[in-house]
N, C-alpha and C positions, 0 to 999 in steps of 0.2 A: 741506755738503760742498763748497760751491764754491770755498773756500779750499784744499781738500785736493788735488784732482785737477787736475794740468794736462796730462794727456795720456791718452789711450784707445787701448789696442791691441784690435782686434776680430779674432775668428776670421772665416773666410769663409764656408764651407759649413754651412748651418743656422743661421748667425748673422746675416750680411748678406744672403745669397742663398739663395733655395730652389732647390738644384741636383739634387735626388734624381732627378728624371724623365730629364734628360740623361744623368747617370751611369748610371741603371739601364738607359735604352734602349741607350745606346753598348756596355756590358758585355754586355747579353743579346743584342744583335746579334752580337757577336763570338763569345760562347759557342754561339749558335745555329749560326753557320757552321762551328764546329768540332764539330758534332753533340753538344754537351754540353748538360745541363740549366740551364734560366734560372731567374730569381727573380721573384717580384712585385716592384713597385717599393717597397712599404712595407718588405720585407724588408730592402732596403738600407739602412735607417736605422741598422741595427745592425752594419753591414759597413763603414760609411765612418769616417773620423776619424782614421786613421793612415797615410794616404797611399796612392797608386794601387796599389802593389805589394801592400800588405796587403789591399787591396780585392779584387784578382784572387785571392789565395790563399785568402780566405774565400769567394768565390764558386764556386771549383772544387772538384768532388767530393773527397773527403778523401784518396783513393788518388793522386790526381794534383797534390797540393800539394807538388811537388818541383821544384827549379830547372829541369829539362829540359822540364817542361810549362809551368811559370809563365812563363819568359822569352818565348817566342814569344807566348802570349796577351797578357802585358804590353805587349809591343811593338805589337801590333795594336790593342790597346784604347786606349793612349796616342794613337796616330795618329788613330784613329777619333774619340775623345773630343774631341780638339784641333779637329777639324773641326766638331763637332756642340755644343760646350759652351755656347753661347748660344741654342739653339733654344727650349727651354721654360723655361730658367733665369730667374728674375726677382728682383727686390729683395723683401724682405718689406715688406708695407704699413706705411707710416711712416718706413722706414729713410732714404730719401733726404732727406726733410724734416728728420729728426733730424741727419743728418750736416751739413746746411747750417747749422742752428742751433748746432751744436757748434763748427763751424769759425767762425762769426760771433762766438761768445763767447771765441775766442781759445784753444781747446783745440787741441793738436797730435794728428793721428790717424794711426793706422797700421795695417796689416793683417798678421797672421801666420796662415799656413796650412800644413797638411800635404799640401795640394794641390801637384804639382810648380811649381816657380818659374815656367816660362815660361807654363803655364796659369793661374796666379794673377795675374800681372801682367796678362795679355791680358784675363781675365774682369773684374777690378777696373777697369781703363781702359776697359772697354766699358761698363759700367753705372755708374762713378761717375767719369768722367773728371776728373783733377786734384784729387780731393777728399782724398787721402792723402799725407802727406808721406813716408811709407816703405811699401812693400810687399814682404813676403818670403813666398815659398813654400818647398817642401821643396828643399834642395839638398845635392848628395852629400857636401859637405865639412862640412856642419853636421847634428848630431843632429836627429832629428825631435821634435816635442813628443810627450810631455810633458817632455823635456829642456829647461831653461830658457834654452838658449844662444841661440835666435833671439830670445827675448824680451828678454834681457840686452843682446843686440846693437842692438836698437832703443832701449832705455833709453841706452846709452852714445852712440849716434848722435844723441838728442836733447839731450845734456848734461844730463840729469835724474837723479834718484834713483829706485829702484823705488817708493818709498813715494808718489812722485808719480803713478802711474799706476793706472788702472782697466783691468781686463782682462774684456772680455765675450765669452763663448763659450757653446756649447749642448751640450758633452759633458764626460765625466769626464777625458778627455785635456786639455781647456782649464783646467778648474779646477786640475788637478794642475800644470800649466804655470805658472799664475798662482801659486800657493802656492810652488812651488819657486823662482821668480824674485823673490818678495818683494812680488808686486803685489796689488792689491785684486780678489778674483776675484768676478765677477757672472754669474749664470747666465741664459742666454737661453731662457726657458719656452717660447718658439714654436718652437724647433728641433727635431732629430732625436730626442733623447734625453729620458727623462723626468725630471722635477723631482727625483726621489728620488736618481737618479744624480748629478746635480749637487751636491746637498746632500752627499751621502756623500763626494764627492771634494774637498770644501772651499769650496763657494760661500758666501760670507757673505750674499749676497742672490740670490733668483731672482726676476725681473721677467717679466710675462706679456706685455708690449708695449713697444715702443721708446720711446714718450713717458715711461714710467716712468724710464728712464735720464735723461732731461732733469730730471725731478723731483729724482733723487738729486743730480745736479751742482748744483742751484739750491737745494737745501734751506737 
């Protein structure tokens, strides 16, 4: 496959970075301050993936999932999380080394996340300074994943074709994004969602460790 792929788009949360604890801690602190029920960290695995607003909606009691309640909680959460987003967050083992090898082999690298764009840029630059040629988070003017708009924006910016890209992500949202954009979808089995979800959503391959991606590129 070394002649097939010229670029890779990475999801962020659950793919490049283990972010679950900072997300859970930040939202639980806000919920607690509002006198609302909190959730175990592991429960957030199935709440993340569609942006911070959807995360807040899923975390609220069902009767409070209306704009009048969501907006103030979301505003506080966004502020609090941005201040605490790098406390316990960390790259998955082997990812920094993989990125260095991929860049050294001449592949172009990008990040596409449903995390808010400012948070995405800040976190990526903190943990992987200068490693990616393009970093996109969720922006008001662009539909969120699984809409392919963001992925196709990267394809156009790199001056390549969709079939030149491999897409690595850990959720059904990511696999659906890759399929819709015409990219090669690869599931990150170390992430937040089960392997079965990735396969059902269109993953052509599910890998269990970052070094397996290097093996795919250099088969």
